[in-house]
C-alpha positions as CSV (number, residue, x, y, z in Angstrom):
1,M,0.0,0.0,0.0
2,A,1.6,3.2,-1.2
3,D,2.2,6.0,1.4
4,S,1.3,3.7,4.1
5,P,-1.1,5.2,6.6
6,R,-1.0,4.6,10.4
7,I,-3.5,1.9,11.1
8,G,-4.6,0.8,14.5
9,C,-5.8,-2.8,14.6
10,L,-8.3,-3.1,17.4
11,Y,-8.9,-6.1,19.7
12,V,-10.6,-6.7,23.1
13,D,-8.5,-8.5,25.8
14,A,-6.6,-10.7,23.3
15,C,-6.7,-11.4,19.6
16,T,-8.6,-14.4,18.4
17,D,-7.0,-16.7,15.8
18,E,-9.1,-14.9,13.1
19,Q,-8.1,-11.5,14.2
20,A,-4.5,-12.5,14.4
21,S,-4.6,-13.8,10.8
22,A,-6.2,-10.6,9.6
23,Y,-3.9,-8.3,11.5
24,D,-0.8,-10.3,10.6
25,W,-1.7,-9.7,6.9
26,C,-2.3,-6.0,7.6
27,Q,1.1,-5.6,9.3
28,E,2.8,-7.3,6.4
29,A,1.0,-5.1,3.9
30,V,1.2,-1.8,5.7
31,D,4.3,-0.5,7.4
32,G,2.3,1.7,9.8
33,A,0.0,-1.0,11.1
34,E,0.0,-2.1,14.7
35,R,-2.3,-3.9,17.1
36,C,-3.9,-2.0,19.9
37,A,-6.3,-2.9,22.7
38,L,-9.7,-1.2,22.6
39,S,-9.5,-0.3,26.2
40,S,-6.2,1.6,25.9
41,V,-6.0,2.8,22.3
42,E,-5.3,6.5,21.7
43,P,-7.3,6.9,18.5
44,T,-5.8,10.2,17.4
45,E,-2.4,8.5,16.9
46,Y,-3.8,6.7,13.9
47,D,-5.0,7.7,10.4
48,V,-7.6,4.9,10.5
49,L,-8.7,2.3,13.0
50,W,-9.7,-1.3,11.9
51,W,-11.8,-3.5,14.0
52,H,-12.0,-7.0,12.7
53,R,-14.1,-9.4,14.9
54,D,-15.3,-13.0,14.5
55,E,-16.9,-13.5,17.9
56,L,-20.6,-12.6,18.2
57,F,-20.9,-9.0,19.3
58,D,-21.3,-8.2,23.0
59,E,-22.2,-4.6,23.8
60,R,-20.2,-4.9,27.1
61,T,-17.0,-4.8,25.0
62,L,-17.8,-1.1,24.3
63,D,-18.0,0.0,27.9
64,D,-14.8,1.9,27.5
65,A,-15.3,3.0,23.8
66,S,-16.4,6.6,24.3
67,A,-13.0,7.8,23.0
68,L,-13.5,5.7,19.9
69,A,-16.9,7.3,19.2
70,A,-15.6,10.8,19.8
71,Y,-12.6,10.2,17.6
72,V,-14.8,9.3,14.6
73,R,-17.2,12.2,15.2
74,D,-14.3,14.6,15.3
75,G,-13.1,13.5,11.9
76,G,-11.6,10.0,12.4
77,S,-12.1,7.0,10.3
78,L,-13.1,3.5,11.3
79,L,-13.3,0.2,9.3
80,L,-15.6,-2.5,10.9
81,T,-15.5,-6.0,9.5
82,L,-17.4,-9.2,10.2
83,S,-19.2,-9.1,13.6
84,A,-17.7,-5.7,14.4
85,L,-20.2,-4.2,12.1
86,S,-22.7,-4.5,14.9
87,A,-20.8,-1.8,16.8
88,V,-22.4,1.0,14.7
89,E,-25.5,1.0,16.9
90,P,-24.0,1.1,20.5
91,L,-21.3,3.6,19.2
92,G,-24.2,5.9,18.3
93,F,-23.5,6.0,14.6
94,E,-26.7,4.2,13.5
95,P,-30.0,3.7,15.4
96,V,-30.7,0.4,13.7
97,A,-28.3,-2.5,14.4
98,P,-27.7,-5.3,11.9
99,D,-30.5,-7.8,12.3
100,A,-28.7,-10.9,11.0
101,T,-25.6,-12.1,12.8
102,G,-23.9,-15.4,13.4
103,W,-21.9,-18.1,11.6
104,E,-22.8,-19.6,8.3
105,E,-21.5,-22.4,6.1
106,V,-20.6,-21.2,2.6
107,P,-21.1,-24.0,0.0
108,E,-20.2,-21.8,-3.0
109,P,-17.9,-18.8,-3.7
110,T,-19.4,-15.8,-1.9
111,G,-18.8,-12.1,-1.9
112,H,-20.2,-8.7,-2.6
113,L,-22.8,-7.5,-5.0
114,W,-22.0,-3.8,-5.6
115,Q,-24.7,-1.3,-6.3
116,A,-24.4,0.4,-9.7
117,L,-24.6,3.8,-8.1
118,Y,-21.4,3.1,-6.1
119,E,-19.4,1.2,-8.7
120,D,-16.9,4.1,-8.8
121,H,-16.4,4.1,-5.0
122,P,-12.7,4.0,-4.1
123,I,-13.1,0.8,-2.2
124,H,-14.4,-0.9,-5.4
125,A,-11.4,0.2,-7.4
126,D,-9.6,-2.5,-9.4
127,Y,-12.7,-4.5,-10.0
128,D,-14.4,-4.6,-13.4
129,T,-17.6,-6.3,-12.2
130,L,-20.4,-5.6,-9.7
131,R,-20.1,-9.2,-8.5
132,V,-16.9,-9.8,-6.5
133,H,-16.2,-13.2,-4.7
134,T,-14.1,-12.8,-1.6
135,R,-14.6,-16.2,0.0
136,G,-14.2,-19.6,-1.5
137,P,-16.6,-22.5,-0.9
138,G,-16.8,-25.1,1.9
139,V,-16.0,-22.9,4.9
140,T,-18.0,-21.7,8.0
141,I,-17.5,-18.0,8.5
142,P,-19.0,-15.2,10.8
143,Y,-21.2,-12.5,9.4
144,A,-23.2,-9.4,10.4
145,R,-25.7,-8.0,7.9
146,Y,-28.9,-6.1,7.4
147,E,-31.5,-8.3,5.9
148,S,-35.1,-7.8,7.1
149,I,-34.5,-4.1,7.9
150,A,-32.1,-1.5,6.5
151,P,-29.9,1.1,8.3
152,Q,-31.6,4.4,8.9
153,S,-28.6,6.7,8.4
154,G,-26.1,4.6,6.4
155,D,-25.8,3.9,2.7
156,V,-25.8,0.4,1.4
157,L,-22.9,0.0,-1.0
158,A,-23.2,-3.7,-1.7
159,S,-25.3,-6.7,-0.9
160,T,-24.3,-10.4,-1.4
161,V,-23.6,-12.7,-4.3
162,R,-23.5,-16.5,-3.7
163,G,-22.1,-18.3,-6.7
164,D,-24.1,-17.0,-9.6
165,T,-27.0,-15.9,-7.4
166,D,-27.7,-12.3,-6.4
167,V,-29.0,-12.1,-2.8
168,V,-30.0,-8.5,-2.8
169,K,-31.6,-8.4,0.6
170,Q,-28.3,-9.5,2.4
171,M,-26.8,-6.0,2.7
172,S,-23.2,-6.5,3.6
173,I,-21.1,-3.3,2.8
174,L,-22.2,0.0,4.2
175,S,-21.0,3.5,4.9
176,W,-21.8,6.2,7.4
177,E,-20.6,9.7,8.0
178,P,-21.2,10.4,11.7
179,G,-20.2,14.0,12.6
180,D,-17.0,14.8,10.6
181,G,-15.9,11.2,10.4
182,Q,-16.3,8.2,8.2
183,V,-17.2,4.6,9.0
184,L,-17.1,1.7,6.5
185,G,-18.6,-1.7,7.4
186,V,-17.9,-5.0,5.6
187,G,-20.1,-7.5,7.5
188,S,-19.4,-10.8,5.6
189,S,-17.0,-12.8,3.3
190,V,-13.7,-11.2,4.5
191,A,-12.5,-13.9,7.0
192,F,-8.7,-14.4,6.9
193,G,-8.3,-17.4,9.1
194,Q,-9.4,-20.1,6.7
195,P,-7.8,-21.0,3.4
196,T,-9.4,-19.9,0.1
197,H,-8.3,-20.0,-3.5
198,D,-6.1,-17.3,-5.0
199,V,-8.8,-15.3,-6.8
200,C,-11.0,-14.9,-3.7
201,R,-8.0,-14.2,-1.5
202,G,-6.8,-11.5,-3.9
203,N,-10.2,-9.9,-4.1
204,R,-10.5,-9.9,-0.3
205,E,-7.1,-8.3,0.2
206,T,-7.8,-5.7,-2.5
207,L,-11.1,-4.8,-0.8
208,I,-9.6,-4.3,2.6
209,E,-6.5,-2.4,1.2
210,N,-8.8,-0.1,-0.7
211,G,-11.0,0.5,2.3
212,L,-8.1,1.3,4.6
213,A,-6.5,3.6,2.0
214,F,-9.7,5.4,1.3
215,L,-10.5,5.9,5.0
216,A,-7.0,7.2,5.7
217,T,-7.7,10.2,3.4
218,D,-10.0,13.2,3.6
219,E,-11.8,12.0,0.5
220,R,-15.6,11.6,0.6
221,H,-18.1,9.7,-1.6
222,P,-21.3,11.6,-0.7
223,L,-24.0,10.0,-2.7
224,T,-26.9,8.9,-0.5
225,G,-30.1,7.0,-0.8
226,R,-31.8,9.7,1.2
227,P,-31.0,12.9,-0.6
228,K,-31.9,16.2,1.1
229,D,-31.1,18.8,-1.5
230,I,-31.7,19.4,-5.2
231,D,-28.0,18.9,-6.0
232,T,-27.9,15.4,-4.7
233,F,-31.1,14.5,-6.5
234,G,-29.5,15.8,-9.7
235,Q,-26.4,13.7,-9.1
236,L,-28.4,10.6,-8.6
237,R,-30.4,11.2,-11.8
238,D,-27.3,12.1,-13.7
239,R,-25.8,8.7,-12.8
240,L,-28.7,6.9,-14.4
241,D,-29.3,9.4,-17.3
242,D,-27.5,7.4,-20.0
243,D,-29.7,4.3,-19.5
244,P,-32.0,4.2,-22.6
245,C,-34.5,2.1,-20.6
246,R,-35.0,4.7,-18.0
247,P,-38.3,6.6,-18.5
248,S,-38.0,10.3,-18.9
249,Y,-41.6,11.6,-18.7
250,H,-43.0,9.0,-16.4
251,V,-42.3,9.8,-12.7
252,T,-39.5,7.7,-11.3
253,S,-37.5,7.9,-8.0
254,P,-34.1,9.5,-8.3
255,A,-32.6,6.0,-8.0
256,N,-33.2,2.7,-6.2
257,W,-36.7,1.2,-5.7
258,L,-40.2,2.6,-6.3
259,N,-43.5,1.0,-6.0
260,D,-47.1,2.0,-5.0
261,P,-48.2,5.6,-5.3
262,N,-49.2,7.0,-1.9
263,G,-50.7,10.0,-0.3
264,L,-51.8,11.7,-3.5
265,I,-53.1,15.2,-2.7
266,H,-53.6,18.6,-4.5
267,W,-52.5,20.9,-1.7
268,N,-52.0,24.7,-1.9
269,G,-52.1,24.5,-5.7
270,R,-49.4,21.8,-5.9
271,Y,-49.7,18.2,-6.9
272,H,-48.0,15.9,-4.3
273,L,-47.1,12.4,-5.3
274,F,-45.7,10.2,-2.6
275,Y,-44.5,6.7,-3.3
276,Q,-43.1,3.5,-1.7
277,Y,-39.3,3.9,-1.8
278,N,-36.4,1.8,-0.6
279,P,-33.2,4.0,-0.2
280,A,-31.1,0.9,0.3
281,G,-31.2,-0.2,-3.4
282,P,-33.3,-1.3,-6.3
283,F,-35.2,-4.0,-4.4
284,H,-38.2,-4.1,-2.0
285,N,-37.1,-3.7,1.6
286,T,-37.7,-1.3,4.5
287,I,-40.1,0.9,2.7
288,H,-40.0,4.7,3.2
289,W,-42.2,7.3,1.4
290,G,-40.5,9.1,-1.4
291,H,-41.9,12.4,-2.6
292,A,-42.3,14.4,-5.9
293,V,-44.2,17.6,-6.5
294,S,-45.6,19.4,-9.5
295,D,-47.3,22.7,-10.3
296,D,-48.8,21.6,-13.6
297,L,-48.8,17.7,-13.7
298,V,-46.1,18.0,-16.3
299,H,-42.9,19.1,-14.7
300,W,-41.9,17.3,-11.5
301,E,-39.3,18.0,-8.7
302,D,-37.8,15.6,-6.3
303,R,-38.3,16.2,-2.6
304,P,-36.6,14.6,0.4
305,V,-37.9,11.3,1.9
306,A,-41.2,12.1,3.7
307,L,-41.7,9.1,6.0
308,T,-38.9,7.0,7.5
309,P,-39.5,3.9,9.6
310,S,-39.0,4.6,13.4
311,P,-36.5,2.1,15.0
312,D,-38.7,1.8,18.1
313,G,-42.1,2.3,16.4
314,P,-44.8,0.1,15.0
315,D,-43.5,1.0,11.5
316,R,-39.9,-0.2,12.1
317,D,-39.9,-2.6,9.2
318,G,-41.6,-0.2,6.8
319,C,-44.0,2.7,6.2
320,W,-46.2,1.0,3.7
321,S,-49.1,2.1,1.5
322,G,-51.5,4.8,2.6
323,C,-53.5,7.9,1.6
324,A,-53.7,11.6,2.4
325,V,-56.7,13.7,3.4
326,D,-57.4,17.3,4.3
327,N,-58.5,17.3,8.0
328,D,-59.9,20.8,8.4
329,G,-56.8,22.4,6.9
330,V,-54.3,19.8,8.3
331,P,-52.8,17.4,5.7
332,T,-52.9,14.0,7.3
333,V,-51.7,10.6,6.0
334,L,-52.9,7.2,7.1
335,Y,-50.5,4.4,6.3
336,T,-49.7,0.8,7.2
337,G,-46.8,0.3,9.7
338,G,-45.0,-3.0,9.6
339,R,-43.1,-4.6,12.5
340,D,-42.3,-8.3,12.8
341,K,-45.4,-10.2,11.7
342,R,-47.8,-7.3,12.4
343,Q,-49.1,-4.7,10.0
344,L,-51.4,-2.1,11.4
345,P,-52.7,1.4,10.5
346,C,-50.7,4.5,11.6
347,I,-51.3,8.2,11.2
348,A,-49.1,11.3,10.7
349,T,-49.7,15.0,10.2
350,A,-47.8,17.5,8.1
351,A,-45.3,19.6,9.9
352,D,-45.0,22.2,7.1
353,D,-47.1,23.5,4.2
354,D,-44.6,21.9,1.7
355,L,-45.4,18.5,3.1
356,T,-41.7,17.7,3.5
357,A,-41.9,16.7,7.2
358,W,-44.5,14.7,9.1
359,D,-45.2,14.1,12.8
360,K,-46.2,10.6,13.6
361,D,-48.9,10.2,16.2
362,P,-47.3,8.8,19.5
363,D,-50.3,6.6,19.9
364,N,-49.7,4.6,16.7
365,P,-51.0,2.2,15.7
366,I,-54.5,3.7,15.6
367,I,-56.1,0.3,15.1
368,E,-54.4,-2.3,17.3
369,E,-56.5,-5.5,16.7
370,L,-57.7,-7.3,13.7
371,P,-61.5,-7.7,13.2
372,A,-63.0,-10.9,14.4
373,E,-65.6,-11.4,11.7
374,P,-64.9,-12.4,9.1
375,E,-61.6,-13.9,10.3
376,V,-58.6,-12.2,8.6
377,L,-56.2,-14.6,6.8
378,R,-53.1,-15.6,8.7
379,T,-50.0,-16.6,6.7
380,E,-46.4,-17.6,7.2
381,H,-45.4,-14.0,7.1
382,W,-48.3,-12.1,8.7
383,E,-50.5,-12.4,11.7
384,G,-53.2,-11.0,9.4
385,E,-53.2,-9.9,5.8
386,F,-54.6,-6.5,6.6
387,R,-53.2,-3.3,5.0
388,D,-53.5,-0.3,2.7
389,H,-56.0,2.5,3.2
390,C,-58.7,4.6,1.5
391,V,-60.1,7.4,3.7
392,W,-62.9,9.9,3.0
393,R,-65.3,12.1,4.9
394,E,-69.1,12.2,4.5
395,D,-71.6,14.2,6.6
396,G,-69.0,14.8,9.3
397,T,-67.9,11.1,9.6
398,W,-64.7,9.7,8.5
399,Y,-64.7,6.3,6.6
400,Q,-61.8,4.0,5.9
401,L,-61.4,1.0,3.7
402,I,-58.6,-1.5,4.5
403,G,-57.6,-4.3,2.2
404,A,-57.5,-7.9,3.6
405,G,-57.6,-11.6,2.9
406,I,-60.2,-13.8,4.6
407,E,-59.6,-17.2,6.1
408,G,-61.0,-19.9,3.8
409,G,-62.1,-17.3,1.2
410,G,-60.9,-14.5,-1.0
411,G,-60.1,-10.9,-0.5
412,A,-62.2,-8.2,1.1
413,A,-62.5,-4.4,1.5
414,L,-63.2,-3.8,5.2
415,L,-65.0,-0.7,6.4
416,Y,-64.3,1.4,9.5
417,E,-65.9,4.6,10.8
418,S,-64.4,7.4,13.0
419,A,-65.2,10.9,14.2
420,D,-61.6,12.0,14.5
421,L,-59.4,9.8,12.3
422,R,-57.9,8.2,15.4
423,N,-60.6,6.2,17.1
424,W,-62.1,3.7,14.6
425,E,-65.1,1.4,14.8
426,Y,-65.2,-1.7,12.6
427,Q,-68.4,-2.0,10.4
428,G,-67.6,-5.1,8.2
429,P,-66.7,-5.8,4.6
430,I,-68.4,-3.7,1.9
431,L,-67.4,-6.4,-0.7
432,T,-65.7,-9.7,-0.6
433,G,-64.4,-11.8,-3.5
434,D,-63.9,-15.5,-4.2
435,R,-60.4,-16.9,-4.1
436,D,-60.4,-18.2,-7.7
437,T,-61.5,-15.2,-9.6
438,A,-60.7,-12.1,-7.5
439,G,-57.6,-13.1,-5.6
440,T,-56.8,-14.4,-2.1
441,V,-55.8,-10.9,-0.7
442,W,-57.2,-7.6,-1.8
443,E,-54.5,-4.8,-1.6
444,C,-54.8,-1.1,-2.1
445,P,-58.7,-0.8,-2.1
446,E,-60.1,2.5,-3.3
447,L,-63.6,3.7,-3.5
448,L,-64.3,6.5,-6.0
449,D,-67.6,8.4,-6.2
450,F,-69.0,9.5,-9.6
451,G,-72.3,10.7,-8.3
452,D,-75.0,8.2,-9.2
453,R,-72.5,5.3,-9.4
454,Q,-69.3,4.4,-7.6
455,L,-66.2,2.5,-8.5
456,L,-64.2,0.2,-6.2
457,H,-60.9,-1.1,-7.4
458,I,-58.6,-3.6,-5.7
459,S,-55.2,-5.1,-6.5
460,N,-54.9,-8.9,-6.0
461,Y,-51.2,-9.6,-6.6
462,E,-51.7,-10.0,-10.3
463,D,-54.3,-7.6,-11.6
464,V,-56.1,-4.4,-10.7
465,V,-59.8,-5.4,-10.8
466,Y,-62.5,-2.7,-10.7
467,F,-66.2,-3.0,-9.8
468,L,-68.8,-0.4,-11.0
469,G,-72.0,-0.2,-9.1
470,T,-73.7,1.4,-6.2
471,Y,-72.3,1.9,-2.7
472,E,-74.8,2.6,0.0
473,D,-74.9,2.0,3.8
474,G,-71.7,-0.1,3.9
475,D,-72.6,-2.4,1.0
476,F,-71.4,-2.3,-2.6
477,D,-73.8,-3.6,-5.3
478,V,-71.8,-4.6,-8.4
479,D,-73.1,-3.9,-11.9
480,R,-70.0,-4.7,-14.0
481,R,-66.4,-5.7,-13.5
482,D,-63.2,-5.4,-15.5
483,K,-59.5,-4.7,-15.2
484,L,-58.2,-1.1,-14.9
485,D,-55.1,-2.1,-16.9
486,H,-54.3,-5.4,-18.7
487,G,-50.6,-5.2,-18.3
488,D,-47.8,-4.2,-16.0
489,F,-49.8,-1.9,-13.7
490,Y,-50.6,-2.3,-10.0
491,A,-51.7,-0.6,-6.8
492,P,-53.2,2.6,-8.3
493,Q,-54.3,5.5,-6.2
494,S,-56.3,8.6,-7.1
495,M,-56.3,12.3,-6.4
496,W,-59.2,14.8,-6.4
497,T,-58.0,18.0,-8.1
498,D,-59.1,21.5,-7.1
499,D,-61.2,21.6,-10.3
500,G,-63.1,18.4,-9.4
501,R,-61.4,15.9,-11.6
502,I,-60.2,12.4,-10.5
503,L,-56.7,11.6,-11.5
504,T,-55.2,8.1,-11.0
505,W,-51.6,6.9,-11.0
506,G,-50.4,3.3,-10.9
507,W,-47.1,1.6,-10.2
508,L,-45.5,0.1,-13.3
509,P,-43.4,-2.8,-12.0
510,E,-40.4,-4.1,-13.9
511,A,-40.6,-7.0,-16.3
512,R,-37.0,-8.1,-15.9
513,D,-35.5,-10.2,-13.2
514,V,-33.9,-9.1,-9.9
515,S,-30.4,-9.0,-11.3
516,G,-31.5,-6.8,-14.3
517,Q,-33.0,-4.3,-11.9
518,W,-29.9,-4.4,-9.7
519,D,-27.6,-3.7,-12.6
520,A,-29.7,-0.8,-13.7
521,G,-29.6,0.8,-10.3
522,W,-33.3,1.7,-10.3
523,S,-36.7,-0.1,-10.4
524,G,-40.2,1.0,-11.0
525,A,-42.1,3.9,-12.5
526,M,-45.4,5.6,-12.2
527,S,-48.0,5.5,-15.0
528,L,-49.1,8.7,-16.6
529,P,-51.8,10.4,-14.6
530,R,-55.1,9.2,-16.0
531,E,-58.4,11.1,-15.8
532,L,-61.2,8.8,-14.8
533,S,-64.9,9.5,-15.6
534,L,-68.1,7.7,-16.6
535,A,-69.2,7.4,-20.2
536,D,-72.8,8.0,-21.3
537,D,-73.5,4.3,-21.3
538,G,-72.2,4.0,-17.7
539,G,-68.9,2.5,-18.6
540,L,-65.5,3.7,-17.3
541,C,-63.4,6.2,-19.3
542,Q,-59.7,6.5,-18.9
543,R,-57.8,9.3,-20.6
544,P,-54.3,10.7,-20.2
545,A,-54.5,13.9,-18.3
546,P,-54.9,16.7,-20.8
547,E,-52.0,18.7,-19.2
548,L,-49.6,16.1,-20.8
549,T,-49.9,17.8,-24.2
550,E,-47.5,20.4,-22.8
551,L,-44.7,17.8,-23.2
552,R,-45.1,17.6,-27.0
553,G,-42.2,18.7,-29.1
554,D,-41.5,18.0,-32.8
555,T,-44.5,16.6,-34.7
556,T,-44.9,14.2,-37.6
557,S,-48.4,14.0,-39.0
558,Y,-50.4,12.2,-41.7
559,D,-54.0,12.9,-42.7
560,V,-54.3,9.2,-43.8
561,V,-52.1,6.1,-44.3
562,R,-53.6,3.4,-46.4
563,L,-52.2,-0.1,-46.1
564,D,-52.8,-3.0,-48.6
565,A,-52.5,-6.6,-47.5
566,D,-49.0,-7.3,-46.1
567,D,-47.9,-3.7,-46.7
568,T,-45.4,-2.3,-44.2
569,E,-45.0,1.5,-43.9
570,E,-41.9,2.6,-42.1
571,L,-42.5,6.0,-40.5
572,P,-39.8,8.7,-40.6
573,V,-39.5,8.9,-36.8
574,E,-36.8,7.3,-34.6
575,S,-37.4,7.7,-30.9
576,R,-37.8,6.0,-27.6
577,S,-39.7,8.9,-26.1
578,F,-42.9,9.8,-28.0
579,E,-46.7,9.9,-28.1
580,L,-48.6,8.4,-31.1
581,R,-52.3,9.1,-31.8
582,A,-54.3,7.6,-34.6
583,T,-57.7,6.3,-35.7
584,V,-57.5,2.7,-37.0
585,R,-60.0,1.2,-39.5
586,L,-59.4,-2.4,-40.3
587,E,-61.5,-2.3,-43.5
588,D,-61.2,-6.0,-44.6
589,A,-57.8,-6.6,-42.9
590,E,-57.5,-9.3,-40.3
591,A,-55.2,-7.1,-38.2
592,V,-53.2,-3.9,-38.1
593,E,-49.8,-3.9,-36.5
594,L,-48.0,-0.9,-35.0
595,S,-44.3,-1.8,-34.3
596,V,-42.4,0.4,-32.0
597,L,-38.8,0.3,-30.6
598,E,-37.8,-1.5,-33.8
599,S,-34.3,-2.1,-35.0
600,P,-33.7,-1.8,-38.8
601,D,-33.3,-5.6,-39.2
602,G,-36.2,-6.4,-36.9
603,E,-34.1,-8.3,-34.4
604,E,-35.7,-6.2,-31.7
605,R,-39.2,-4.9,-32.0
606,T,-42.4,-4.6,-30.0
607,P,-45.6,-5.1,-32.1
608,I,-48.9,-3.6,-30.9
609,R,-51.5,-5.6,-32.8
610,Y,-55.2,-4.8,-33.3
611,T,-57.3,-7.7,-34.7
612,Y,-60.7,-8.1,-36.3
613,E,-61.7,-9.9,-33.1
614,S,-61.4,-6.5,-31.3
615,E,-58.4,-7.6,-29.4
616,I,-55.2,-5.6,-28.8
617,T,-52.0,-7.4,-28.0
618,V,-48.5,-6.4,-27.1
619,D,-46.0,-9.0,-28.2
620,R,-42.8,-8.9,-26.2
621,S,-41.2,-12.1,-27.7
622,A,-38.8,-10.0,-29.8
623,S,-38.7,-6.8,-27.6
624,S,-35.3,-7.5,-26.2
625,T,-32.3,-9.7,-26.7
626,D,-31.6,-9.4,-22.9
627,P,-32.3,-12.8,-21.3
628,Q,-33.2,-11.0,-18.1
629,A,-36.3,-9.4,-19.7
630,T,-39.8,-11.0,-19.9
631,G,-40.9,-12.0,-23.4
632,D,-44.6,-12.9,-23.0
633,T,-47.6,-11.5,-24.9
634,Q,-50.2,-9.3,-23.2
635,S,-53.7,-8.7,-24.5
636,M,-57.1,-7.0,-23.9
637,R,-60.5,-7.0,-25.5
638,V,-61.7,-3.6,-26.8
639,R,-65.2,-2.1,-27.0
640,P,-67.1,-0.9,-28.9
641,Y,-66.6,-3.5,-31.5
642,D,-68.3,-1.9,-34.5
643,A,-66.4,1.4,-34.6
644,P,-62.9,2.6,-35.6
645,L,-60.3,2.2,-32.9
646,S,-59.1,5.4,-31.3
647,L,-55.5,4.7,-30.2
648,R,-53.0,6.6,-28.1
649,V,-49.6,5.0,-27.4
650,F,-47.0,6.5,-25.1
651,V,-43.4,5.1,-25.4
652,D,-40.9,6.1,-22.8
653,G,-37.7,4.2,-22.5
654,S,-38.9,0.8,-21.2
655,V,-42.6,1.8,-20.9
656,V,-45.3,1.2,-23.6
657,E,-48.6,2.6,-22.4
658,V,-51.6,2.0,-24.6
659,F,-55.0,3.8,-24.4
660,A,-57.8,2.3,-26.6
661,N,-61.1,4.2,-27.2
662,E,-60.5,6.2,-24.0
663,R,-61.7,3.1,-22.1
664,H,-59.1,0.4,-22.0
665,C,-55.4,0.5,-21.0
666,L,-52.6,-2.0,-21.5
667,T,-49.1,-1.1,-20.1
668,S,-46.0,-3.1,-21.0
669,R,-42.4,-2.9,-19.9
670,V,-39.8,-3.8,-22.6
671,Y,-36.0,-3.4,-22.6
672,P,-34.4,-3.1,-26.1
673,T,-30.6,-3.5,-25.9
674,R,-29.7,-2.1,-29.3
675,E,-29.1,1.6,-29.7
676,D,-30.9,1.6,-33.1
677,A,-34.1,0.0,-31.7
678,T,-35.9,3.3,-32.2
679,G,-38.0,2.7,-35.4
680,I,-41.7,2.8,-35.9
681,S,-43.7,1.0,-38.6
682,L,-47.3,0.1,-39.6
683,S,-48.5,-3.0,-41.4
684,A,-51.7,-4.8,-42.4
685,D,-52.4,-8.5,-42.5
686,G,-54.8,-10.2,-44.8
687,G,-56.4,-7.2,-46.3
688,R,-56.7,-3.4,-46.4
689,A,-56.6,-1.0,-43.5
690,T,-56.7,2.8,-43.0
691,I,-54.9,4.8,-40.4
692,A,-56.4,8.3,-40.2
693,S,-55.3,11.4,-38.3
694,L,-51.9,9.9,-37.4
695,D,-49.7,12.2,-35.2
696,I,-46.4,11.4,-33.5
697,W,-44.9,13.8,-31.0
698,E,-41.5,13.7,-29.5
699,L,-42.0,14.2,-25.7
700,D,-39.7,16.0,-23.3
701,S,-38.5,15.0,-19.9
702,V,-40.6,16.0,-16.9
703,W,-37.5,16.6,-14.7
């Protein structure tokens, strides 16, 4: 190690064999390294302290460690490896201790799965892959990791790779910046006392050398999963900006994981969109509430994380889905708090008019027991499948729907009443479903009032099913039922705007595997805002919010395109960010096909097909050459059957969002790998077809 720093290698009482092996290596590699007892060390004599520990952590070992904590906060640096990672909580650097500690047998090569956001971190130098094995197979080694929960103030730099398998929830390399100091933690796969093969040994030694060298400098790597200012938001987005699959005009988180829209509210003239967010990486774990705001539904700004799990609270494991209401001028959110196997309703009120800070009620949870009748479904993971909230006020009384599963049956939307949003009385289910056709558990229920008729939608792990009918006195009488979207769309939530419209957003989950999402550094997007209303015949209408026309840029237009049988018309537009609007008449053709994201040779292409059977399909079999991407076909039936098809298609990176006849929606996620997969073409099968009023607009970014 060039320009060897002064390194203090810490131990308690005496070095174990594992510590001796690690510190022997360090003293051979670094001239300025020496062992020092934790009880007598003078931290300021060293550039960096390294505490490597294989014994399970005992807080009593830190009885005399106040000098160590002060040293770090005053600008010192500390490397914690294996079980020593657990010291971050008693030292006061982190309120949440690693939840997984012990010894484990490693049957395959094991190491670290680096986050794409941190691949340029100095301790990851000299590696050309995100997957770095640092331990060989066939050994039993100690570890300390975050698994079921994530740190509250630290950044997760890497998770775990075992052989060829990414284990994203085993978070093993972390960083903190307490006070003016720096702490790095490497909780697994860096044991020195057992033999391993040369490649793993070299990777392990490089990792520790890099960590010690970095900590011995004044250098900082400040990116964080919990950004507080506009500059950091911009840095995160810039890191991901060159990804052609990253949507630009659909709302995304700055990085990492996004799922359900939450707490939608039009407040003081601004649109607030909260969402489920994991700051630890692009995977679902320890959910916070992310936050974005807009003045016009077109241009969006990132805001700091709004809700964070409380280490000692009922939401320790996650602040899950919820909604926002105006309680006599006080913005209030109700959300599901998760801890261990319990998930119960919690409440928080806004601490400022910008809705950037929230005060949680000290009496949370506001409902402590599950209803007795019908009996709520118990599973391996939960004492009761009971979560997600829809709240409204009527004639001075608050009403709340909570999604649930029922023992021996299907899903249910359970109704509660309250006078004050805090004391709730159970009324029973307004609607239940059978297990086979409506899903075992109903998540994210929402009741929308259109005057004479009401709409209830639920999410059942696979689809968003809506019921149109009449809601009265706690019962929902169903007239018709359908899907809100027939593709990659889930857990929608709505907002009532100041001008009386209902706007709905849904989560667009990824259609590529866990490793593909990890490598990208982000996961999840929001749908476009959809304006919901009822048609003259009582059916549901879904239209893109009219404000979105402000995104339109360069235009290519045709009054009419006539296609003969087996004709293909290549359009003079190459883009991965556009809106297409057209009226399609099949004439005597069997089908019309609009192909988007098409490479010149057709190796990659996504056909959107409209058939004489009034069916629209999105065929993803050739959408991507990436084996991590899904390649199935999605479809939906379209009404009315005897009229031309009114079609609007929005393509945005990996999003293809289709609106048909202002009634039906099908959203697909596709991941072209070729830079030239930007073409658009039209074709007809088995006869003639006419495409009228065809317009294509390039669309700008919303950020």
